[in-house]
C-alpha positions as CSV (number, residue, x, y, z in Angstrom):
1,X,-8.1,12.1,-16.4
2,X,-11.0,13.6,-14.4
3,X,-9.3,12.4,-11.2
4,X,-6.0,14.2,-12.1
5,X,-7.9,17.5,-12.9
6,X,-9.8,17.3,-9.6
7,X,-6.6,16.5,-7.7
8,X,-4.7,19.5,-9.3
9,X,-7.7,21.7,-8.5
10,X,-7.7,20.5,-4.9
11,X,-4.0,21.3,-4.6
12,X,-4.4,24.8,-6.0
13,X,-7.3,25.4,-3.7
14,X,-5.5,24.3,-0.6
15,X,-2.5,26.4,-1.5
16,X,-4.8,29.5,-1.8
17,X,-6.1,29.2,1.8
18,X,-3.0,30.9,3.3
19,X,-3.6,33.9,0.9
20,X,-7.1,34.4,2.6
21,X,-5.7,34.3,6.1
22,X,-3.2,36.8,7.5
23,X,-2.0,34.6,10.4
24,X,1.4,32.9,10.4
25,X,2.5,30.0,12.6
26,X,6.3,29.8,12.5
27,X,6.8,27.3,15.3
28,X,4.0,25.0,14.0
29,X,5.5,25.3,10.5
30,X,8.9,24.3,11.8
31,X,7.6,21.3,13.8
32,X,5.3,20.2,10.9
33,X,8.1,20.5,8.4
34,X,10.4,18.3,10.5
35,X,7.6,15.6,11.0
36,X,6.8,15.8,7.2
37,X,10.5,15.2,6.3
38,X,10.7,12.2,8.7
39,X,7.4,10.8,7.3
40,X,8.6,11.3,3.7
41,X,11.8,9.5,4.4
42,X,9.9,6.7,6.1
43,X,7.4,6.5,3.2
44,X,10.1,6.4,0.5
45,X,12.1,3.7,2.5
46,X,8.9,1.5,2.8
47,X,8.2,1.9,-0.9
48,X,11.7,1.0,-1.9
49,X,11.5,-2.2,0.2
50,X,8.0,-2.9,-1.1
51,X,9.2,-2.7,-4.8
52,X,11.9,-5.2,-3.9
53,X,9.5,-7.7,-2.5
54,X,9.8,-6.7,1.2
55,X,6.5,-5.6,2.6
56,X,6.1,-4.1,6.1
57,X,4.3,-6.5,8.4
58,X,0.8,-5.9,9.5
59,X,-2.5,-5.3,7.6
60,X,-2.6,-1.6,8.2
61,X,1.0,-0.5,8.7
62,X,1.5,0.8,5.1
63,X,-1.9,2.4,5.2
64,X,-1.1,4.3,8.4
65,X,2.2,5.6,7.0
66,X,0.4,6.6,3.7
67,X,-2.4,8.4,5.5
68,X,0.0,10.2,7.8
69,X,2.0,11.4,4.9
70,X,-1.1,12.6,3.0
71,X,-2.6,14.5,6.0
72,X,0.7,16.2,6.9
73,X,1.2,17.3,3.2
74,X,-2.4,18.7,3.1
75,X,-1.7,20.6,6.4
76,X,1.5,22.0,4.8
77,X,-0.5,23.1,1.7
78,X,-3.4,24.6,3.7
79,X,-1.7,26.3,6.7
80,X,1.5,28.0,5.5
81,X,2.1,31.0,3.2
82,X,3.2,30.5,-0.3
83,X,7.0,31.0,-0.5
84,X,9.6,29.7,-3.0
85,X,10.5,26.9,-0.5
86,X,6.8,25.9,-0.2
87,X,6.3,25.9,-4.0
88,X,9.4,23.7,-4.5
89,X,8.2,21.4,-1.7
90,X,4.8,21.1,-3.4
91,X,6.4,20.3,-6.8
92,X,8.5,17.6,-5.1
93,X,5.6,16.1,-3.0
94,X,2.9,15.9,-5.7
95,X,4.4,12.8,-7.4
96,X,4.8,11.2,-4.0
97,X,1.2,11.9,-3.1
98,X,0.1,10.3,-6.4
99,X,2.2,7.2,-5.6
100,X,0.8,7.2,-2.1
101,X,-2.8,7.2,-3.3
102,X,-2.0,4.5,-5.9
103,X,-0.5,2.2,-3.1
104,X,-3.7,2.8,-1.0
105,X,-5.7,1.5,-3.9
106,X,-3.5,-1.2,-5.4
107,X,-1.7,-3.9,-3.5
108,X,-3.4,-3.6,-0.1
109,X,-3.5,-6.7,2.0
110,X,-7.1,-7.9,2.5
111,X,-6.5,-11.3,4.0
112,X,-3.6,-13.1,5.8
113,X,-3.2,-16.6,7.2
114,X,-0.1,-18.3,8.7
115,X,1.1,-21.6,7.2
116,X,3.8,-22.0,9.8
117,X,5.9,-19.8,12.1
118,X,7.6,-17.9,9.4
119,X,5.5,-18.5,6.2
120,X,2.0,-17.1,5.5
121,X,-0.4,-16.6,2.7
122,X,-1.5,-13.1,2.0
123,X,-4.2,-11.8,-0.4
124,X,-3.7,-8.4,-1.9
125,X,-5.9,-6.2,-4.2
126,X,-5.0,-6.4,-7.8
127,X,-4.1,-3.5,-10.2
128,X,-6.5,-1.6,-12.4
129,X,-6.3,-4.1,-15.2
130,X,-6.2,-7.2,-13.0
131,X,-9.1,-9.7,-13.3
132,X,-8.9,-10.6,-9.6
133,X,-6.9,-10.5,-6.4
134,X,-3.3,-11.6,-6.0
135,X,-2.2,-14.5,-3.7
136,X,1.3,-14.2,-2.2
137,X,3.3,-16.6,-0.2
138,X,5.6,-14.6,2.1
139,X,8.2,-15.3,4.7
140,X,9.2,-13.2,7.7
141,X,12.6,-11.4,7.2
142,X,14.4,-9.0,9.5
143,X,11.6,-9.3,12.0
144,X,9.5,-6.5,10.5
145,X,9.2,-7.5,6.8
146,X,7.4,-10.1,4.8
147,X,9.5,-11.2,1.8
148,X,7.4,-12.3,-1.2
149,X,8.5,-15.8,-2.2
150,X,5.7,-16.7,-4.7
151,X,2.7,-15.0,-6.1
152,X,-0.1,-15.9,-8.5
153,X,-2.3,-13.2,-10.0
154,X,-4.0,-15.0,-12.9
155,X,-6.8,-16.9,-11.0
156,X,-9.4,-14.1,-11.5
157,X,-10.8,-14.7,-8.0
158,X,-12.3,-11.8,-6.1
159,X,-13.7,-11.5,-2.6
160,X,-11.3,-14.1,-1.1
161,X,-12.3,-14.4,2.5
162,X,-10.7,-17.7,3.6
163,X,-7.8,-20.0,2.6
164,X,-7.2,-23.5,3.9
165,X,-4.1,-25.6,3.5
166,X,-5.2,-29.2,2.8
167,X,-1.9,-30.7,1.8
168,X,1.6,-29.7,2.8
169,X,4.8,-31.7,2.1
170,X,8.3,-31.0,1.0
171,X,7.3,-30.9,-2.7
172,X,3.8,-29.6,-2.9
173,X,1.2,-27.5,-1.1
174,X,-2.5,-27.7,-1.9
175,X,-4.8,-24.9,-0.8
176,X,-8.5,-24.3,-1.0
177,X,-9.5,-20.7,-1.7
178,X,-12.9,-19.5,-0.6
179,X,-14.2,-16.5,-2.6
180,X,-17.3,-14.6,-3.6
181,X,-17.9,-16.8,-6.7
182,X,-18.4,-13.9,-9.1
183,X,-15.7,-14.7,-11.6
184,X,-15.4,-18.5,-11.0
185,X,-18.1,-21.0,-10.0
186,X,-15.7,-23.4,-8.4
187,X,-15.9,-22.5,-4.7
188,X,-13.7,-23.3,-2.9
189,X,-11.1,-23.1,-5.7
190,X,-8.4,-25.8,-5.4
191,X,-4.9,-24.6,-6.2
192,X,-1.6,-26.5,-6.0
193,X,1.8,-24.9,-5.4
194,X,5.1,-26.6,-6.1
195,X,7.3,-25.9,-3.0
196,X,10.6,-26.7,-4.9
197,X,12.8,-23.6,-4.8
198,X,10.0,-21.5,-3.3
199,X,10.0,-22.1,0.4
């Protein structure tokens, strides 16, 4: 609750900056608005794919899009005069900013390792109520996406820094998960995945 109050206060404060300054920047406003529209569309597209199990490739690709969106939105709030159009834009963008901040905290890829040319293991941060990090097995799709094939989020392992594949055949895969050892004393943690109907 405190975070929400601080966030709303910050938005109100940023929107009050143009009241204190008398300058206007019509050309900059036009260019920034167009870039913000393109970034918003890109952000929404990436989020729709993400919710359907298709994650943009790269450790930092989603973070870069999210931070670009946040910075452009803050510039819009801070630089341009309050008009009906701007107030409507702020009302529409606030939920997207909250979603953007949430995706920066939850579900960020912290480790990746290839199993073969198209399949890799990725470790992502867990949610607020998760006991540990999530392990995903993904496969490259459409050249720029990793499709989630399998995930496990009930191991309660945190601080995963290395994963080794010790056994890989048509039916099973056995992996060793090296972690911080805070929640589980077994280090490396041995986990077996059934490959049937997974990959």
